[in-house]
C-alpha positions as CSV (number, residue, x, y, z in Angstrom):
1,M,-81.1,72.0,-27.9
2,R,-80.5,68.8,-25.9
3,C,-77.1,68.3,-27.7
4,L,-76.2,71.9,-27.0
5,L,-77.2,71.6,-23.3
6,G,-75.1,68.4,-23.0
7,L,-72.1,70.1,-24.5
8,L,-72.5,73.1,-22.1
9,L,-72.6,70.7,-19.2
10,L,-69.3,69.2,-20.4
11,G,-67.8,72.7,-20.6
12,I,-67.8,72.6,-24.4
13,T,-69.5,75.2,-26.7
14,T,-70.0,75.1,-30.4
15,S,-68.9,78.7,-30.7
16,A,-65.7,78.2,-28.9
17,W,-64.8,74.6,-29.9
18,A,-61.1,74.3,-29.1
19,L,-60.4,70.7,-30.3
20,H,-59.0,69.4,-33.5
21,V,-59.5,65.8,-34.9
22,T,-56.9,64.3,-37.2
23,I,-57.3,61.0,-39.0
24,A,-54.6,59.3,-41.1
25,D,-55.3,57.5,-44.4
26,T,-55.1,54.1,-42.7
27,A,-56.1,52.8,-39.3
28,T,-56.1,49.5,-37.5
29,V,-59.0,48.8,-35.1
30,R,-59.4,46.3,-32.3
31,H,-63.1,46.3,-31.6
32,A,-66.3,45.5,-33.4
33,Q,-67.4,49.2,-33.4
34,V,-65.0,51.8,-34.8
35,T,-64.8,55.0,-32.6
36,L,-63.0,58.2,-33.3
37,G,-61.0,57.6,-30.1
38,E,-59.4,54.6,-31.8
39,I,-58.6,56.0,-35.2
40,A,-58.1,59.7,-34.6
41,A,-55.7,62.0,-32.8
42,I,-57.9,64.3,-30.7
43,D,-56.4,67.6,-29.4
44,G,-58.5,69.2,-26.8
45,T,-59.5,69.2,-23.1
46,P,-60.0,65.8,-21.4
47,A,-63.8,66.3,-21.6
48,E,-63.6,67.0,-25.3
49,Q,-61.4,64.0,-25.9
50,Q,-63.8,61.8,-24.0
51,T,-66.9,63.1,-25.8
52,V,-65.4,63.0,-29.3
53,G,-63.5,59.8,-28.8
54,A,-66.7,57.9,-27.9
55,I,-68.4,58.7,-31.2
56,V,-69.0,55.5,-33.3
57,V,-68.4,56.1,-37.0
58,D,-68.4,52.6,-38.5
59,T,-68.3,48.8,-37.8
60,A,-65.0,47.0,-38.1
61,P,-64.1,44.9,-41.1
62,V,-63.8,41.1,-40.8
63,L,-60.3,39.7,-40.3
64,S,-58.0,39.9,-43.4
65,A,-60.4,42.4,-45.0
66,T,-60.5,46.2,-45.2
67,R,-63.3,48.8,-45.2
68,R,-63.5,52.3,-46.6
69,L,-64.5,55.2,-44.3
70,S,-65.2,58.5,-46.0
71,A,-64.5,61.9,-44.6
72,G,-68.1,62.7,-45.4
73,Q,-69.3,60.0,-43.1
74,V,-67.2,61.3,-40.2
75,R,-68.5,64.8,-40.8
76,V,-72.1,63.6,-40.6
77,Y,-71.4,61.9,-37.2
78,L,-69.7,65.0,-35.9
79,R,-72.8,67.1,-36.9
80,Q,-75.1,64.6,-35.2
81,H,-73.3,65.2,-32.0
82,G,-73.4,69.0,-32.4
83,I,-69.8,69.4,-33.4
84,D,-68.6,71.7,-36.1
85,P,-67.1,69.4,-38.8
86,G,-64.5,72.1,-39.5
87,V,-62.4,70.6,-36.6
88,L,-61.7,67.6,-38.8
89,T,-58.6,67.0,-40.8
90,C,-59.0,63.8,-42.8
91,P,-58.3,62.4,-46.2
92,E,-61.3,61.8,-48.4
93,T,-61.0,58.0,-47.8
94,V,-59.7,56.1,-44.7
95,T,-58.8,52.4,-45.1
96,L,-59.8,50.5,-42.0
97,S,-58.4,47.0,-41.1
98,R,-58.9,44.7,-38.1
99,A,-56.0,43.9,-35.8
100,A,-55.3,40.2,-35.5
101,L,-54.7,38.2,-32.3
102,A,-52.5,35.1,-32.6
103,V,-53.5,32.2,-30.4
104,T,-51.1,29.3,-30.3
105,G,-52.2,25.7,-30.3
106,A,-50.5,25.2,-27.0
107,S,-52.6,28.0,-25.5
108,L,-55.8,26.3,-26.7
109,V,-54.6,23.1,-25.1
110,A,-53.9,24.9,-21.8
111,M,-57.4,26.4,-21.8
112,A,-59.1,23.0,-22.3
113,Q,-56.7,21.3,-19.9
114,G,-57.3,23.9,-17.2
115,W,-61.1,23.5,-17.5
116,L,-60.9,19.7,-17.6
117,T,-58.8,19.6,-14.4
118,T,-61.5,21.3,-12.5
119,Q,-64.1,18.7,-13.7
120,L,-62.1,15.6,-12.7
121,P,-61.1,14.4,-9.2
122,A,-57.5,15.1,-8.3
123,P,-55.3,12.0,-9.0
124,A,-53.9,10.2,-6.0
125,D,-50.5,10.1,-7.7
126,P,-49.2,13.7,-8.3
127,T,-47.0,12.5,-11.2
128,V,-50.2,11.5,-13.2
129,T,-51.5,14.3,-15.5
130,L,-53.6,15.0,-18.5
131,I,-51.8,14.5,-21.8
132,P,-53.2,16.0,-25.0
133,V,-53.8,13.5,-27.8
134,H,-52.9,16.3,-30.3
135,T,-52.2,20.0,-30.3
136,P,-54.4,22.2,-32.6
137,A,-52.7,24.4,-35.2
138,D,-52.2,28.1,-34.2
139,V,-55.2,30.3,-35.0
140,Q,-55.6,34.0,-35.8
141,T,-58.7,35.9,-34.4
142,P,-59.7,39.5,-34.5
143,D,-58.1,41.5,-31.7
144,G,-60.3,42.4,-28.8
145,V,-61.4,41.0,-25.5
146,P,-60.7,37.2,-25.6
147,G,-62.6,34.6,-23.8
148,F,-63.4,30.9,-24.0
149,S,-65.9,28.3,-22.9
150,C,-65.6,24.5,-22.6
151,T,-68.1,21.7,-22.9
152,A,-67.5,18.0,-22.2
153,V,-68.2,15.7,-25.2
154,G,-69.3,12.3,-23.7
155,A,-68.7,11.1,-20.2
156,L,-65.7,12.3,-18.3
157,G,-63.3,10.2,-16.3
158,G,-62.7,7.4,-18.8
159,G,-59.5,6.6,-20.6
160,T,-59.9,9.5,-23.0
161,N,-61.7,12.8,-22.2
162,H,-63.0,15.1,-25.0
163,V,-63.4,18.8,-24.6
164,L,-65.2,21.1,-27.1
165,L,-63.4,24.5,-26.8
166,A,-65.0,27.7,-28.1
167,L,-62.7,30.7,-28.4
168,T,-64.5,34.1,-28.3
169,V,-63.5,37.7,-29.0
170,D,-65.7,40.4,-27.7
171,G,-68.3,37.7,-27.0
172,T,-68.4,36.3,-30.5
173,V,-67.2,32.8,-31.2
174,C,-64.3,32.8,-33.7
175,W,-62.9,29.3,-33.3
176,R,-64.3,26.0,-32.1
177,G,-62.5,22.7,-31.9
178,L,-62.4,19.3,-30.1
179,I,-59.3,18.7,-27.9
180,S,-58.9,15.2,-26.4
181,F,-56.8,14.1,-23.4
182,T,-55.5,10.9,-22.0
183,T,-53.8,10.4,-18.6
184,G,-50.2,9.4,-18.0
185,R,-47.2,9.9,-15.8
186,T,-44.8,12.8,-16.0
187,A,-41.3,13.3,-14.8
188,V,-38.6,15.9,-14.9
189,V,-36.4,14.8,-17.7
190,L,-33.7,16.1,-20.0
191,V,-34.9,17.7,-23.3
192,A,-32.8,19.0,-26.2
193,R,-32.5,22.8,-26.3
194,A,-31.7,22.6,-30.0
195,A,-31.5,20.0,-32.8
196,L,-28.4,17.8,-32.1
197,A,-26.5,15.9,-34.8
198,R,-24.9,12.6,-34.2
199,G,-21.6,12.6,-32.2
200,I,-22.3,16.0,-30.4
201,L,-21.0,16.3,-26.8
202,V,-24.0,16.7,-24.5
203,G,-23.6,19.3,-21.8
204,A,-25.7,21.8,-19.9
205,E,-25.8,24.1,-22.9
206,Q,-27.5,21.5,-25.1
207,V,-30.2,20.3,-22.7
208,A,-32.8,21.6,-20.2
209,L,-34.9,20.0,-17.4
210,E,-38.6,20.0,-18.1
211,R,-41.6,18.1,-16.8
212,R,-42.9,15.9,-19.6
213,P,-45.1,12.9,-20.1
214,V,-42.9,9.8,-20.1
215,S,-43.0,6.0,-20.5
216,A,-40.7,3.3,-19.2
217,A,-39.7,2.6,-22.8
218,G,-36.4,4.2,-23.7
219,H,-35.3,5.0,-20.1
220,P,-35.6,8.9,-20.2
221,L,-32.6,10.7,-18.7
222,T,-33.3,12.8,-15.6
223,A,-29.8,14.2,-15.1
224,L,-26.4,14.4,-16.8
225,P,-24.0,11.8,-15.4
226,A,-20.5,12.7,-14.3
227,T,-19.0,11.0,-17.3
228,P,-19.2,12.9,-20.6
229,L,-21.9,11.8,-23.1
230,R,-22.3,12.2,-26.8
231,T,-25.3,11.6,-29.1
232,R,-25.5,8.2,-30.8
233,L,-28.0,9.5,-33.4
234,P,-29.6,12.8,-34.4
235,I,-32.0,14.3,-31.7
236,A,-34.8,16.8,-32.6
237,L,-35.4,20.1,-30.9
238,G,-37.5,19.6,-27.7
239,A,-37.1,15.8,-27.8
240,V,-36.7,13.9,-24.5
241,L,-33.3,12.3,-24.2
242,T,-33.2,8.6,-23.5
243,A,-30.4,6.2,-22.6
244,D,-30.6,4.9,-26.2
245,D,-29.9,8.3,-27.6
246,V,-26.5,8.8,-26.0
247,E,-23.4,7.0,-25.2
248,P,-20.3,7.7,-23.1
249,V,-17.6,9.7,-24.8
250,P,-14.8,7.1,-25.6
251,V,-11.8,7.5,-23.4
252,I,-10.2,4.5,-25.0
253,K,-10.2,3.7,-28.7
254,R,-9.8,0.5,-30.6
255,N,-6.2,-0.7,-30.9
256,D,-5.1,1.7,-28.1
257,R,-2.4,0.2,-25.8
258,V,-4.0,-0.3,-22.4
259,T,-3.1,-1.5,-18.9
260,V,-5.3,-4.0,-17.1
261,T,-5.0,-4.0,-13.3
262,V,-5.5,-7.3,-11.6
263,E,-5.7,-7.6,-7.8
264,C,-5.2,-11.1,-6.3
265,G,-4.6,-11.8,-2.6
266,G,-3.3,-8.3,-1.9
267,I,-1.0,-8.5,-4.9
268,V,-1.6,-6.0,-7.8
269,L,-0.6,-7.2,-11.3
270,M,-0.4,-4.9,-14.3
271,L,-1.1,-6.6,-17.6
272,A,-0.4,-4.9,-21.0
273,G,-3.1,-5.3,-23.6
274,V,-4.7,-3.9,-26.8
275,A,-8.2,-2.5,-26.8
276,G,-10.6,-4.4,-29.1
277,A,-13.2,-1.6,-29.3
278,D,-13.9,2.0,-28.4
279,G,-15.3,2.6,-24.9
280,G,-16.2,5.1,-22.3
281,V,-15.9,4.9,-18.5
282,G,-18.1,2.0,-17.3
283,D,-18.1,0.2,-20.6
284,V,-16.9,-3.4,-20.9
285,I,-14.7,-3.9,-24.0
286,P,-12.6,-6.8,-25.3
287,V,-8.9,-6.6,-24.5
288,R,-6.3,-8.7,-26.5
289,N,-3.2,-10.1,-24.9
290,P,-0.5,-9.1,-27.5
291,Q,1.6,-12.2,-26.7
292,T,-1.1,-14.9,-26.8
293,H,-3.6,-13.0,-28.9
294,E,-6.3,-14.2,-26.6
295,E,-9.1,-11.8,-25.7
296,F,-10.8,-11.2,-22.4
297,P,-13.5,-8.7,-21.2
298,A,-12.4,-5.7,-19.1
299,R,-14.3,-2.7,-17.7
300,I,-13.0,0.8,-18.3
301,E,-12.5,2.5,-14.9
302,S,-10.7,5.5,-16.3
303,A,-8.6,6.5,-19.4
304,T,-5.6,4.8,-17.9
305,R,-7.1,1.9,-15.9
306,L,-9.1,-1.2,-16.8
307,T,-10.1,-4.2,-14.6
308,P,-11.0,-7.7,-15.8
309,V,-14.6,-8.8,-15.7
310,R,-14.9,-12.3,-14.2
């Protein structure tokens, strides 16, 4: 009687039930409890759809597993809610699986780092930031409502700070791990957009500006110079470019005939020579006098002009 009264209040009667419930042979669910609203197509009024859609018919399987739901089970739950099971179109067995949610290791680091930032005093130097000691592997969790909590492991504020991160879905912990951070300086530097082989011309298409942790070692590049550069050795995708990784593109090659310009007391002398090495603009290379065979150092000012280095 109570079920019938509730249905009448919703404008639904068992004698004039207008809805139809259709379930396919497979269904993927997101939540811990499986409802008809998640696995079935429900045709009917909004009130009917809401009432029938809220009926729980099973619990979700664990991730990477499946569960069998029988048509008989569904009919039982329909009867329990005062609904004629004749409205159901369903195979004898429905295979249920749990939807997966991919969480990247970088996302886990960001969660822990964001929490840790709120626990530590702001650094006086804005270029100092928290740097993860390592990045966890990507994880897969059941789909649902994600959340996380963090707990400090040991005292905070030292050289290394440890954070125990718990990742939850629908309030249940599905991953837990320790993520550690040190502090260091950051700068906006050039990073490789793709893996670069040795001898590749480096232009705007090959690099991007990103804020990264840096050290003085290697002299990271913060901008492309006016003179063309090429890679001196292979560079990995995402690697920070340093002065040791690149070199000017040679504008003069070994054994090229060159002209060295000498200015002395307002007098400009042009000396013919032979380049002793490859070099780009700004490089100092040996130049050989073709008559005396003596060598002297000269700086490359352009592809057609060198000046002696005193």
